[in-house]
N, C-alpha and C positions, 0 to 999 in steps of 0.2 A: 258865559263864562267870564270869569273873573280875569282882573289884569295879570294877577299870581300865576293862575291855570294856565293863562295864554303866555306867558313868557316862560313857564316853566315847559312848556309843549315846545314853544320854537325853539327854547335850549337843548332839548334833547333832540331835535331834528336838524339842528347845528352841528351836534356829534354823529349823527346816523347818514344824513346825506351826503353821498361822495360828490354829487355837483356842486354841493355848497363847499366842500371841502377845498374842492378844486378851484372854485371863487375867489377865495378867503385865501391862498397859497401865496405866498411872498414871489415864488416865480411862476404864476399864471401865466404871464406871459410867455416864458418857455413853454411850459406845458401844453398849454392850446394851441401855442403857432407850431410848434413841431408837432402832435399829435393830428392838426387838422390837415398839414400838408402831408402827411402819407396816407394817414386813416380817415381823412375827412370827406370820401365820398361814400355814399351807401353802400353799405354789403364789402366792403376792402376788408380782406384779410392779406397780412403779410406773415410769412415765415420769422419765426426767433430771430435767427441769426440776419437775415438779409436786414430787417428792423436794424438790428442795432449797429450793423455796416452803415445803414443810411444815417441813422442819429449821427453815428461816430464822425462822419464826415459834415453836420449841423454842426456840432459841438465846436469843431474849429473854428467854423465863421461867428459861432454865439461868444466865444471866450473874451475875444475884445472887448465885447459890449458888454457881457453879463461877468457876474463872479459866479464861476461854475464850481470852483475847486474843481480835483483831482479827478472827480467820479469818473465813472466809463459808462459809456452809452447803457451796457447791461446793468449796472446798478441802477441807473435812470430808471430803466425800464421794471425791474423789480418794486423799485418805490412805488411805481405809476401803478403796477399791477396790487399792492398791497392795500393802496390807498381805493383802490377800486376804479382807476380809470381807465384798466388797459385789461381785456378778459384774454387769458391764456390757454386755446383749447389743442387737442388732437387732430392733424388734419384729415379729414376722411379720404383722403387720395395718397398720404404717404404715411411714414413713420414719424415724420416731423411735426412740431408745434407750430402754431399762427397765434399772433397778436391781434385782437380787434379792440375797437372802443366800444366801451360799457355804456349801458343806457344813459346814466349820470354823466359819463363827460361827453356824450353827445347832447345832452341838454345844456351843458356848461358852456358848450362852445357855441350852439346857436343863441346862448345868451350875450355871450361877447359879443356874439353878430348884430346883433339885434341893436346893440347899443354902438357900435361902429356905424352901422347903416341902417338908423331907425325908420320904421315905414308905419306909416300912419294906417290903423285899422281902422277908424271912423269913415267908413265911406257910404258911398249910396249904395253901393252892389253888397255890402255886410250885411248893412240894414235892412236891405230887401230881403236878403237870405234869412235873417234870424227873422224877422217878421212871417216869412213865409212858411219856417218851420214849425212856430208856434201856431199858426193856426192850422198847420196840419195836424199838431199835436192834439189839436182842441176837436178836429173834426176826428179823427182816429180814434180817441179816448169816448168821444159822445155817446153814451146809452140811448139817448134819444133819436129813434131811426128818421123821424119827421127833420129834425133840424139837420142832421147829415144829407140826407136827400135834397135840401133844399141847397147845400153849399155845393151837393156835386150838380143839381140842374144850374144854377150860377155858374160855375166852372163850366158848362158846356155851352151858356149864352155867351160866356165870352169868348171861348173858342170858335164857335159858331162867327161871330162878330168878324172875330179875325181875318177865318178864312172869305169871308165877306171883302174884308179890306182887299185881300191880294187877290181875289176876283177882279176886282173892280180898278186892279193897279194901284192902290192907295196905300199900302204896305211901306214901311221906311225900316230900314235898319237900325242895327243899335249904335247910339252914340259911341264915339272911337274912346271918349273918355269914360266912358262908362264900361265898354267893353276892357279897356286896359284895368280898370280896377278889378272886372273880374278875374281876370286872370291872375294879375296880383294878389288877388285874394286865395285863387287855390293853389298858389306856387307856397304862398306864406302856409295856409296849412299843411303842405306835403315835406315841409321842413320839419316836422314832427314824427313823421313817417320812420325814417331810421332809429330814433328813439322809442317808438312806439312797437317794433317789430324787436329790437334789443329786450325791453323791458317786458313783453311776452314770452320770450324765450325763456329769460331768467324767471320767470314766474312757473313757466313748463320744470326748470329744472329743479324751481324749488320744492314744487309738490312731488316729482319724482323722488325727492330727498324724504320728505315726510312721508310716503307712501310707504318706501323701504323701511325707516324706522319707525311707523307703525306697525310692519309685519314683525318687524324682531320686538317691538313692547309689547302686543297682544298677546293674548293665552291662546293658543294653538287652537285649543276646542272651541273657542269662542271669536276666532279672528273674522270677521265681516271683510274686510278687503280680501284675504285668502279665498274666502267662497265666492267674492266678485269675482276674482281672476281666476277662478278654477273655473268658473261660471262661463268664463272668456267677455268679460265685460272690461272693456277699457276704460278706467277709471281716469286716467289723466286726460283722454278725450271728451269724456264724460261730464267734468267737471265745468263751472260757470266759466273760466277762460278757455277750455278746450272747444267748449261749444258755440263762444264767440268768434274765435279765431277759425273752427271748422265752416261758419256760415259767411264768413267774410271771403275766406279760400276758394270756397266752392262759386261765389259769386262769380270771383274775377278767375276761375276758370272754365267758366261757363263760354263755349266759343260763341256764341251769339254777343253775350254782353263785349265780352273782351273785343271783339271785332268791330263791336258799333264804337267803343269806347280809341281803340286804334283811329278809326275812321274822324270821329270826331275831332282827334287832336290834330291829325293832318290837315283836317277843314280848318280850326281855328288857325293853324300856322299858315296857311295859306291866305290868310284876310290881309288887307292894306294895313289894318292898324297892326298887326304884330309888327310889321318891321321896323315899328318905331321900338320894341321891345328890346332892352340891351342883349347882347350876345349869349350871357350867362342865363339869363333868364329863358331864353329861346330854347337852350339846351336842356334845361332843366324841366318846360315843360315838356319838350320831345320826347325825354325822358323817362318821364314820370311812370307810363303803365309798365315801362320793362322793369324799372324800379321795384314798382308794385309788386309784380310778379316774381321778381328776384329773391324780396323779402318774404312773400309769401313761400315761397317752394323752399328757400330756406329753413323759418321758422317749421314747417308742415314736416320736412325730412328729420328736424330734432323730435319733434312732437310724437314719428314714427318710430323715431330710434328708442326713445324713452318708453314707449309702449312694449316695443319688440324686450327689451331688455329686462323690464318689471316683470314679464310673463315668463321669461326665459328663468329669471333670477327665483320664480317659485316653482316652476315645474322642473326646474332641477334639481331642488330639493336645497340649492345653497343657503338657502335661509335658516336651514337648519342647523346647518356647521356654525353659521354667523352666530346662532344663537346659544349655541355648546359654547362658544367662544366669548358671548360676551356674559354668558352667567358664572363661566370662571374667572372672568374679571374682576366683576362685583365681587365674587364670593372671597376673592386675594386680596381687595380693596377692605373689605369689611372686617377680615382678619388683621389686616394691617393696621385698620384705626383701632382694634381693641390691644393688639400687642404694643403699640407705640406708646400708651399708658405704662404700662412696667417693664419695655424694653427699649435700650437705646438703639436710635440704626445702627451705631459701630460696635457694637456688642457682639460677641463672638458667639455663635449657636450650634458652632461641630460639625458644619457641612462646610462643603469647597465645592464649587461651580467651576469648571472649565468653560470658561470664554472662547469664543472663537479669534483665531489670530487673524482672520479674514477683515479687512478694513471695509466696514459698509459704507457704502456710498449708492448716490442715485442713478440709475440704471441709464440716467441720460449722459453720465458723462464716459461709460462706457465706447469704446472703440471697435467695431468689428472687423475681424480678421476676415479680407478683401483680397482673395490671390489675384486680383487682377493689378493690384498696386505692386507684386512681386514678379510680374510677368515681364522677362526680358526682351520677349520679340521671338523671334527664329533664332535657333542654334545659329552660330558663325561657323561659314565654312572656308578653307583654305583657299584665294583667290589664285588663279594661274598667273604666272609671272609676264609681266607686262614692261615696256620698255618705256622708261621715262623722259621726256625731253625739258633739260633743264631749264632752257631759255623760258619752254612758258611756264613752269615752276615760277622762275624768277618776275617773269611779267605779271603773274596772276597775285605775287608779293609785293611787289610795286603798287599795285592798283589799290591795296588795301593798306598799306604801310609807306610813310615817308621814309626816302633811301637818305638815311645820315650819311653811311659811308661815303657814299659820294658829294654829300655837300660839304663835310669835312675836308676830302681832298680838294677839293673846287676851291674852298676859302685858303687852305693848306698853300696851295700853287700860286694864288693870286696874289697873297701876302709874301710870299718868297721873291716875285717878282715886283713887286711895287711897295712892301711895306704896309705900315696898316693902310687896310682898304675898308668900304661902307660896303651895307647890303647890299645897295644900289651898283657898287662897281665889279663886285662878284657878281650879279648879272648879269653885267654887261658883258663880263667876259666868260660867261659859261652860262648861255641861256638855260631856264628853266626846265628841265624835260619832264616834269609832274604837274606842270603848271601852277596853278596856286599854293599847291602842295610843297612844292619848292620853297617859292617864297615864304610860307609858314615854318619851314623847316629852317630858314636861315637866321630868321628873324628869331628863333627859340634858340640854336647855337647863340647868337649874338648877346641873348638875355642872360648868357651863361657864362660867354668867354670874351664879351666887348664891350664896349663904353659908350654910352648913350649921349647924346646931345640936344638935348631938348629944345635947345632955342634955335637947331637946323631941321629942315625936312629937304628931301629929295625924293626925287620923281623915279619908279621904278616901272618896268615895263617888264610883261612874260606874255606867253603865248598859252592859252588853254591847250584842254586836250582836245577841243575840239576844233584847234585850230585858229581861232579867233584872238590876236593882240587886245591886250587889257592896258592899263595902268592906275596910277594908286601914287598918291602921294604918306608916305612913311615918315616920321622920325628917325633923323640920321643914328644910325647906329655904325659903331666902326670896330672893328678886329683890329687889336690891339699886340696879338700874339699868335703864334699858331696852337692849332688844338689837336692835344694829345689824340692818336687813334685810338 
């Protein structure tokens, strides 16, 4: 390709790739940091309302450090969805909707992580695996059975030699450094699995849409898609992507293969060298098989759902109604194009169309009636008259409220006997019957009706409700007049 063709192809890629748009965004730190925090774990889905609340809390912490304007969390999520970073789907277990990362967002976040924590990929284990893979491809594709047999005999000799070493007690385990390299190599490959699953799922969605479009656009009498569906052929699963994923999923669901993988992971983690792995790497390696199964199960469920929906769409004859609607729209548009050449859009044509007075809104904003919200509980009944001990009521009130009437009387009585008095002198004359609450009440009254002496302090004592005597130094506050009740 010429430089011009390459540049134009890359320019097109910059406009089409959501991953590159995310990496080029002015607020890529905000986008990647927020989405990785809440949706970075493989297979994570969060209800839309819950994610809005979580991001709203994050924005409070982020605003002092980033210029975020007045946008709400919902507005940010809508922007990220339109940009292709988030995918919004209906939840399978409820009528709510959920958010999850798109394949492009996962790729962009992984790219940023690699910049933050660069990992050397040129390792002995990577080169050994590469060499072995190339050698195996050369053997498997060789049409000469003689060379293939020669290669198998060499492999058998190597295995026999290794068995002989083990029997002689000469076998050695893998060097810890090489073992660590191989584990890291496995984890590096596993980082792309969430993006791969998301990409396969997106491809199945695209295939489903393409098949439905082909049903509508094709001639009913010459529709190969309809014929295949009526014969029970699953076109999505029969596609190249469907066959590849089905083979991968079948291998993973094989009980023997799955059990062997689980056993191998447990064995690797029990080795001494694995203790040197970072905790995050150990957790990732331990959960690797589970994430593979979860991702496979999720994509397989989507594949099954699309296949059933496509078959139901055809067998229920819904496509016939959509074809009629499509033809009517196309006819109307064609007529409008011809009419626009001779009739202006605002020309009175002598027809009136009464529009509905109902305001059309998204079904998501409808608040269904919930009778439980209006349930007031059991009907009220007339209680039998009982005697009330006012001393008990007063005691309950004193436990929750400061008795300002008592404190006011104490201040007035002390002032009448001595003249201006401080808070400490009032307490000395009339001990605190409510413990610390009495002291707080006197300080509150002194703030409103007394005079503060900022350069003087006095020691006050009171007895708490637990019977223990306590003391404190406070700024002297003097009552200079009586308090009106």
